[in-house]
N, C-alpha and C positions, 0 to 999 in steps of 0.2 A: 469517383465514389461520393463526391459532394451531392447533396440532395436539394433540389429546388422544391421545398416543402409546400409552399403556397402558390396557387395559380393566380390568385387575385392580385390586383394592382396594389403594390406595397404602400403606395401613398394614400390608400383609402383604408384606414383602420377598421371601419365598420364592416367592410367586405371581408377583411382578414378574419375578424372575430366570427362572422357568420360561417366562413369556411371551417374555422376551428370547431364550431359546434356541430357541423355536418359530420365531422369525424367523431368527436366526443359527444355522442348523442345519448349518453346514459345519465346525464345530470338532471336533477329535478329543476323545475322552473325557478324555485328559490335560489338554488345553487347557481344557475345560469345568470340570475340577476346579480349575485355577489361577484361572480367572475367578470361579468361585464363592467361592473363598477370599478373593479381592480384594474381592468384593461384601460378604461377611460382615464383613470387616475394616472397610470404610468405614461400613457401617450401624452397627457398634458405635462407631466413632469419632464419628459424627454424633449419638450419643445416641438412636438410633432415631427421628430426626426426618425425616419424609417430605419436608418442604420442602427439605431438604438432600440426601437420598440419591436422590430421584427424578430430580433434575437430572443427576447424574453418569451414571445409567443411560440417560437420554435421549441424552446426549452419546455414550456408548458405542454406542447404537443407530444414531446417524447415521454413525459410523465403520464399523459392521458393514454398513450399507447399501453402503458402498464395499468391503466384504469385506477389511478390513484384518486384519493378523495379531493373534494372541492377546496379544503384548506390548503392542501399541498399545491394545487394548481394556482390558487390565488397567490401563495407565497412565491411560487416560481415566476409569476408575472411581475411581482414586486421585489425580486431578490436583489436588484441593483438600486432600489428606490432610495435607500438611505444616503446615497451619494448626492441626492438632490435635497431640496428644501422640504424635508419631511422627517419626522422622528418616529421611533418605535411607539411612543405614546399616541401619535396621530394614527398610526396603522392599527393599534389596538382599539382605539375608539371607533374606527370605521369598520374594521374587519375581524376584531376579536383577539383575545390573548394568544390563541394557538398560532394564528398567522403571524402575529407580531414576534413571537418567539422563534418561529421558523425563519423569518426574514433576518432577525438579529443574529441568529446562529449562523446562517449562510454568509452574512456580511463579515463575520469574524474570520472566516477561512479564506485568506488571500494566499495565492500561491506564487510559485517561483518565477523569477526572470533569470536570464543568463548571468545577472550580476548578484543574485541572492547569495548571502553567506550561510554558513552551516547553522548558526544560531537561529536565524530567521526561518530556515527550513524546518528545524526541529520544533520551533514554536508553532509553525503552521500545522505540522503533523500532529502535534499535541492537541491543538484545538480541534482538528478534524476527528481524532480518536474520541475525545470527550463528547463531541457533538454526536458521534455514533451511539455512544452509550446513553445519551440524554434523549434523543429523538432521531431515529434513523432517517426520517424524511428530510432532515437537513442535508445529509450526505446524498440522498437520492436527487435532491435539487442540484447540488454541486456536480454530481456525476452527469446529469443531463446537460448542465451548463458547459462542462468540459467536452462532452460528446458533440454538442452543436459547434463549439469553437474548433474542434478538430475537423469537422465536416467542412468548415470554411477557412481552413488554415492557409490556403493559398493567398489570402489577402495580406498576410504578414511578410516581412522580409525574411530571407533564407535563414539568417542566424537565429531569429526569434522563432521561426518554424521548428528548427531543431531543438531549441530549448524547451518549448512547450511539448513537443513530441516525446522528448526524453522524460519530462515530468510525468507524462501520461503513462509511459511504459513502466516507470519505476513505482508510481503511486496509484494512479486511478484504475488502470487495467487490473492489477492484482487485487485492488479493493473491490472492484466489480465482481471479480472471481470469488472473493471471500464472502460476498453478499449473495452469491449464487446467480448473478445476473449475466448469464452466458451470452446472450445476444449483444448486450452493451460491451461486455468484455472483448468479444471477438472483433467487433467493429473498431473499438479503441486500439486494439493491438494492430489490426491491419492498417489503420490510418497512421499510427505511429511509425510503422515500418516504411510507409510510403515517404515519410519525410526524413527519417533517420538513415535509411538505406535505400534511396530511390532506384538505384540500378538493380538491386536484387528484387525489389518489388515489381519492377517492370518485367524482369526475367520470369518470375513466377507467374505473373499475370498472363504473359504470352504462352507459357507452357500449359497453364490451366485452360486457356481458350482454344488450344490446338485440338484437332480431332474431336470436336464436340459431337458430331454425328455418330462417330464410332463409340464414344463414351456413352451417349444416350442409348444406343442399341444394346450395349453391354449391361447397363444398369436396368433397362427395361426388362431384359431377359431374366435378370436376377429377381426383380420385383414380381414378375409374373409367376415365377416358380414358387416363391414364398407364399404369394396370395393363393395359388392353387392348392398348396398343401394345407394352408390355414382353413380354407373353405371346406376341405374334407373333414376337418375336426370341428366345424361350425364355430370357428374363432373369427370374430370380426376384427380386421386390422386396417390401419391407415399407414401407408408407406411413402416416405419421401426420400429422394436421392439428392446428393450434393457433392461438390468438390470441397475438400477441407479448406478452412480459411487460410489466407496467405501466411499469417504469422506462424501458425502451427506447422506449415510446410517449411518455413524458414528455420524453425527450431529443429525439425528433423534433419535439415541440411547441415546445420551446425553440429548436431549430435553425431551424425554418421559421417560427417566430413565428405559429402557428395554434392554434386550439382542437382538442381531441382529436376532436371531431365532424367536423372538416374533413379529417382524415387518412383516406386510403383504403387504404394499404398496411399494414393491421394484421394480416393473415392470412398464414400460412406453412405450407408442406408440407415434410415431411422424408422423403426417399426413401432407403432403405437397400438397398444392393446387396451382391453377394458379392465382386466384384473391382473393382480400379481401372479396368480397361478398360470394364467395364459402367457405371461412373459416367459416363465420358465419352460412351459411347453413349447413355445415358439423357438427358444434358443436351442432346445433339443432337436427340433425339426431342422433348423439351420445346420447343426453339426452332423445330422444324418445325410444331408444333401451335399455338403462340402466339408472337406477336412479342415478342422480348426488348426491354426498355427500355434505352436507350443509357446506357452507363457503369455498368450495374448487375451485370455479370458479373464474378465474382471467383474465381480459381483458387487456392484454398488447399491443393490437393493438390500441385501443382508447387512452390508457394511457401508452405510451412506457416508459421503464425504462430510467434512466438518461444516460445509456451507449448506448442507441439507440435500445435496444432489443425490438422486437415486436413478439407476439404470443398469442394465446388463450390457457389457461390451464384449465383443469377440471379433477376431479377425480370421477370415477363412480364405482358402485358396479357391477362387471361383474362376473357371475357364483359364487357369494358369496364371492368375494374377491376384494379389492380395485385395480383399474387400473387407472394410470394417463395417460391422453391423451393430447398431444400438437398439435395444428393446426396452420399452418402458410403458407405464400406464399414462392415461391422459393427465391425471393429477401430478404424476412425476414429471411429465413433460412441461406442465405449467410452471412447476417449481424450477425446473432446469432452465427454462427460458427467462423467467422473471425473478427468480430467487426471492429475497426478502420482500420485494415489491408485490409478489403474488399474495402476500398476507394483507395487502391494502386494497384488494379488489373492492371496487365501489359497493357492490351488493352485500359485502360482508359488514358494512358500516364503517364508521370513521373513528371509533374509539381506539386509542393507542393500545389498550389492553388486548385487542384482538391480534396484535402482532406477537407471534410466538417466537420471540427472539431467543429464548432459552435453548431452542433447538439448534441454534447456529453457534459454532465454536467461537467465532470472533467476539460475540457479545459476552460469553462466559469469560474469555481472556481479559476483556476490557474491564469487566466488573471486578475481577481479581486484581488487575494491575492498577486500576484507578485508586486503590487503597495505598499504593506505593508512593514514595516521595521521588518524583522525577528530578533528581538532583542536578543532572548535567546532560549535555548533548550526547555523550557517548552511551549513557544508559538508554536514552530515548531512541538512539539508533538501534540498540538491541531490541527494544520493544517493537520498533517499526519492522525489523527483520522477522521477528516472531509472528507478527500479524499478516505480513504481506508476502513472504517468500513461499516457495513451493513446500507442500507438506507431505508427510508420510503417515501411515497408521501402523501401529504395532499392537500386539496383544499381551495381556497379562496371562499367567498360567490358568486363570479361571475363565479366560475367553473375553474379558472386557476389552473394548477398543480404546486405545490411547492415541490421540492425534498430536503430532509433533512437527515442528518445522524441519525441513530437510537439513541434514548435517547434525541433528541432535544425537546425543549419546545416552548411555545408561544412567548417568547422573541426572540428566534432564528428565528421563523417564521416571526415575525414582521420585523427583520433586513433583512431577505431574500427577503421580498417584497420591502423595501426601508429603507435607514438609517433614513430618516425623520419620518417614521412610528415607527421604533424601539425606537427612542429617546423620543417619546411621549406616549408610551404604558402605560396603567394603569390597563388593565384587558383583559380577553379573554373568548370566548365561544368555545366549541367543540361540534358539532352536536346540537347546541341550548342550551347546558347546560354550566353554568359558571364553569370554571376550574381555579385552581391556576396557577400563571405564571411559577412555577417550575415543573408542572406536565408533564411527558413525553408524547408527542403526539403519536397517534396510526395511523397506516396505514388507508388511505381513509377518515379520519375525515374531516369535513368542519370546518375550523377555522375562527372565527370572532374576530377581534382585536378592543378594545376600546382605544381611545387616548384622551389626554387632552392637550390643547396648553400650559398650564402652567407646564406640567410634564417635567422631564429631567432624564437622566440616573443616576442610583444610584450604590453605592458600592454593595448593596445587589443583584441587577440585575447582576452585573459583576460576582459575586460568583456563581450564578445559571445558567448563560448562558453557553451553551455547544459548539456552533460552533465558529470557530476562527474568522469569520467575525463579529459576534455579540460582542465577547469579545474584539476584536481589536477596534471596533467603540466605545464601552463603555469606554474602557481603555483610548482612545484618548481624549474623552470628559472629563473624570474625571481628567486626568493629567493637562488639560488646565483650568478647572473651579473649581476644588475642592482642596483647599490648604491642607486639612487634609487627602487627599487620600494617603494611604500607597502604593506606587508604587513598588510592588514586582518585577516587571520586571526590573525596573531601579536598584533595589537593587541587583538582580542576575547579571545584566550586569556589575555593578560597582564591585561586588564581583569577577567576572571573570577578570576584568581589574586589580584589586588589585593583584590577583594571578599572572597575567602576568608581572606586574611591579616588583613584588617580585622576580620572577624567572629571570627577565632580569639582575638586579644587581648581583644576585647570579652567573649567567653564566659568568659575566664579570671578576669575580675573577680569578686570575691566578691559573692554576692547581698546587695543592700542597701547595698553600698559606694558612697559618693558620690564624684564627681569632685572633685579638689583645685583644678582650674582652673575659672574662670567659664565659663558657657555664653555664647558670643558668636555671634550670628546676623546681624550687620550687617557690611558692608564699606564702605570709604571710598576715594574718589578725591580726593586732595588733602585739603581740609577738609570735603568734601560726602559725606554718607552716605545720602541719600534715593534709593536705586537699587532697581530690581526685578531680581532675579537668581536663579539656582538653583545648587546645588552639584553638581558632576560626580559621578555615581554610581561612576565608575571608581576614584576615589581618596578620595572623601568627606572633603575637607580639614577639619581641626579646629584651632581656636585653640591655640597661637600659631604653627603652622608657616607658612612663607612660602607665599604664594598669588599667583596671577595670574588675570586675567579674559580669557576668550576670547569674542569676539563671534560667536556662531553664527547663521547665516542662519535656522535653524529654531527654535532655542531661546532666542535673545537672549543676554544676558550669562550665561556659565557660568563658575563659579569652580573652578579646578583647583589642586592642590598644584603648586608650581613644579617639583618633581622627578617629577611624574606621567609615567609612560612613555607613556600614551595621548596626553597633551598634547604631549609632545616629538616625537611622530611625525606631528603634524598639519602638512600642507604649508602653506607661506606663513603660519605661525602668527604670525610677528612683525608682519605687516601687519594682523592682526585681533586683536591682544592689547593689553591695558591694564595698567599698573602699578597695583595696588590693595593695600590693607592692611586688617587687621581694625579695626572701629570698635567698641571695647568700650562697651556701654551703661552707664547709671548704676548698674546692679546690681553692676558691678565694684567701685565704691567701697565698697559694702556688704560685698562679699566680702573686701576688704582689711581692713575694720574688725574682722572676725570673728577 
């Protein structure tokens, strides 16, 4: 699946650039000059090292496939430039402020290694999300960068391959999906599967490649039949056939708990029409020719996905086997293939205002959530799940479509409508039947919410809410109005602050300076000191400060400083606490003698 993009000698930068422009032939002469200057600049910065400069031109080529503007192409070529002897000011002076901002934004988003910690990951995702809301082209550059690295992942060690592939399947493929970039999303998923589960990948590859002649004849017969019926109605169509991409087959295997060889709905046809009316006419023709399978018709034209995707989907029984058929217009197909990048088509100009981001759910979510205070990693993980996990859509009684992450419930639905509705919710119905507030909603349900003017958010609601918006709003109300609310986010924030304060004094000590106090690592209860315990990481108590023992159900005896904020906020702590003291070992007497 790796692609040898350029045929030219990689040691000859001028020939590589010439080949690039043979593909990307839509730029003006002025833009070509700017792109050439950026290329020559980066080649020089990289020390004429093909291993470094070929990558950035491949990234630029991926973006050129989506016909992005010249500023984006230049920024793609320079996206690693700040690691050399060049500054954002230098880039702005030579290529303008837009390019400089894109390069600087892309440079801030560094991603995970197998050794990355949770805080680093959360910070990286935070920067990525903010970059999305500032200028989507920053993320398009990073997506192209990740795609190219996945195409050439075989050059890394096995452990690093799996770490990068895992990052891609958790972050980048879902992000490409949310941006509507189906082509990139499918390839990222397939390449990730190749390195995270190589045995399954090879199994699926072998099955898909089997009986190609038989499959071609089957699909050709279906294509000919649709074309014949379309011609009778003077409907011009373009039909393509394909096997589903490997990762979608893998997902079906997991969902149905079967081997790839036991799946029959591995084939799909895509029918492109000129108008929306023709799409519905075509789907009617298909259903007349072959029996549709129950529950497999989806109308994404009337109800587009949050990423802007529109199409009609159906699965029919054709010659005794399932066949998926998608019907859409050319404009819908362009959006389905390129997503938000389709708004940047070169002929539409290069002004950011041309990007109709408001039509994409992810941008609306980001603008809302950007106002929130991302206090800690756990909240940001909620945000990540909101934006990147699979989604459902449900309806209000008036027919409005509400998009929610999979697993969301009536409380999340209420807050998605309006915070005032969420704060007063007391009950809900789904398709006319009463449901509990914590019941996960299902696709296409009609949800009705009951409110009471005397109601208010509760801690129980906070615990069962799934979306970051609902949890943030409930959390805010509880911290302001409920004095008994155990603010776990504040505890986490204060715990992190205590760690930072603890490390700062430690860092100030001169190198090689020894402690004046003895090292005491035992505690005593009464006169007994033979206990198994651990020190709380939130306060890391040190001799001789006052301490207390908390009996944790999970961690056993945990020693806190008596004035530890985290300990003070533990509910019912008095019932599970013991008076303890330090038990200086014999080494202390030696210390005194010195």
